[in-house]
C-alpha positions in Angstrom: 131.0 193.5 95.0 131.8 190.1 93.4 130.0 187.1 94.7 131.5 183.7 94.2 129.4 180.6 94.1 130.9 177.9 96.2 129.8 174.4 96.6 127.6 173.8 99.6 129.9 172.4 102.3 129.4 168.8 103.1 127.0 167.8 105.8 128.7 167.9 109.2 128.6 164.5 110.8 126.7 164.1 114.0 126.2 161.1 116.2 126.8 157.5 115.1 123.7 155.5 116.0 124.0 152.5 118.3 124.0 149.2 116.5 120.4 148.6 115.4 119.6 152.3 115.6 118.5 154.5 112.7 120.5 157.2 110.9 118.9 160.7 110.8 119.7 161.9 107.3 117.3 164.9 106.9 119.6 167.1 105.0 118.9 167.2 101.2 122.6 166.7 100.4 122.1 163.0 101.3 120.1 162.7 98.0 121.6 163.1 94.5 118.6 163.9 92.3 120.8 163.8 89.2 122.6 160.5 89.3 122.2 157.0 90.9 125.5 155.3 91.7 126.2 151.8 92.9 125.9 151.5 96.7 129.3 151.0 98.3 127.8 148.1 100.3 125.3 146.2 98.0 126.2 147.5 94.5 122.6 148.3 93.7 122.0 151.8 92.3 121.1 154.5 94.8 120.6 158.3 94.8 121.5 158.3 98.6 124.9 159.7 99.8 126.6 159.5 103.2 127.9 162.7 104.8 131.2 162.2 103.0 129.5 161.7 99.6 129.8 157.9 99.5 126.9 156.4 97.6 125.0 154.1 100.0 121.5 153.2 100.9 120.5 154.4 104.3 119.3 150.9 105.2 122.6 149.4 104.1 124.6 151.9 106.2 122.4 151.1 109.2 123.0 147.3 108.7 126.7 147.9 108.3 126.8 149.8 111.6 125.0 146.9 113.3 127.4 144.4 111.9 130.6 146.5 112.5 130.1 148.4 115.8 133.8 148.9 116.4 134.6 150.3 113.0 131.4 152.3 113.1 132.9 154.4 115.8 135.3 155.8 113.3 132.4 157.6 111.7 132.0 156.1 108.2 128.3 156.7 108.5 126.8 159.2 110.9 123.6 161.1 111.5 123.3 164.7 110.7 124.0 167.3 113.4 120.7 168.3 114.9 121.2 172.0 115.9 118.2 173.7 117.3 116.0 170.7 117.2 112.6 171.1 118.9 110.9 168.7 121.2 108.3 166.7 119.5 110.1 166.9 116.2 110.9 163.2 116.0 108.9 162.1 112.9 110.5 159.4 110.7 
């Protein structure tokens, strides 16, 4: 039996937070431990990645959502899908 190693599928986008809300990026794929790249919004280096792989600070993405609420509905930045989340599991 041959096993092929495939890349981990990208994070499935979940809800887009309301303007002023916080993104929930718990999945490890939002962090590139090997390479910092310039943030798409502020140009400063970041190891953070959106669910599409775009380099962006989480705080920059949250600010962008607040400043662009109509465009934000298209899903450029979204929280992770929270399947099977338990009550009381709301730590920051």
